[in-house]
N, C-alpha and C positions, 0 to 999 in steps of 0.2 A: 390723704396717701403715704404719709409718714410711716404709718402702721405697717401698709405693705412693703414698703421700702425696708422696713426692719426687718421685718420677716423674710423677706426673698433674700436677705444679705445674712441673715442668720442662716437661712437654709445652705445658702451657696457657702458659708464658712465652714458649718458642720458636714456637709458632703464633701467639703476639701480634705477636713481632716480626717475623714472616713476612708477617703479614696486614697490619700498618701500611705498609708500602712502596705497598700497592696499595688499600687499603679507605679508609686514610687521606687521601690525596688526592680522592677521589670526595668522601667525606663535608665535606671542607672546601669544595667548588665548590659542593655543595647547600646548606650553610648559608651560603653568601655570606661565605667568610673572604677574605683578601686572597690575590694570586698569591705573595708573598714567603714563606709557611709551606710551600708547596708543594716548594720545593727542598729544603728542609731534609728533608721525609719521603721523598725518594726518593734516601736517601743509602743505605739499607737494600736496595736493589734490586738491587745485584749479591750480595747473599747470601742472597736468596729461595730459591734452591734448595738451597744448604746449609743453612738455616734447617727448609726444609721436610722434608728427609731427617733431620735430629736432631730434628724433632717427631715423623714416621714412626716411626722407631726407639724413643723414648722413649715413644710410643702402644703399639706393639707390646708393648714391656716390661711397661706398666701393663696392658695385655689380660691377658699371661700371669699376672701377680703376682694378678690380681683374679680371672681367671674359668678359669683352667685349673689354677691352683696353688693350692686352699684349704687353708687352716688349720684345725686341727682343734680350736682353742679355740671356744667356743660361749657366752663368758661377754658380759654386757653392754656392758664398755667395748670389747670386740671388734667386736662389731655396731655401733656406733657410730662406731667408726674405718674400718669398711667402708663406713659409708654415707655418711662424707666422703670416702673415698676414692673411691667411685663417682660421686658428684657432681662431683666434680675432673675425673675420668676423661670422662664425658658432656660436660660443659662444654669440656675440651680436644679433645673429638673434633669439637665442632659449630665451634668456634672453626677447626681443621685443617680441616676440609671446606669452610668459607667461605673459608680464605687459600690452596685449592687449586684452587678451581673460581671462585673471584671474576672472573680475567680473561674464561675461556670465557664466565661467564654476562652479562658485559658486554658482549663480541662478540657474543653472539646476541642480545640485547636491542636494541642498537644497530647491529649488523650493517651 
C-alpha cells in the first residue's frame, strides 16, 4: 500500500500547486488581502499545464493501483492502509478537478 500512498500524496501535491496559481489570487481578493501577494502567487502560472499533466498521470497510476490491481492480503493492517490510500486518492481527485475547471467556472459565472 505504500506505492498507493506515495502516488496519491504526489497527486495531491501536484494538484495543490496547479490550483494555487489560480484559486489563490481569487481567495486573496475575496478575503481582502493586499495586491502585493497576488504577484507572488502567479509565479506558478506558466507551469500549470505541466503540473496538471503530472497530477493526471499520478492520479491514473493511483487509480490503477487502488481499483484495478487489487492485493490478495485481507489483513486488518492492509484494510487500514487501503482506507487511507482511498481517502488521499479522492481528496487529490477533488483538488485536481477544482484546479482543472476553476478558470472555466469563473468565466461562466462572471462571463
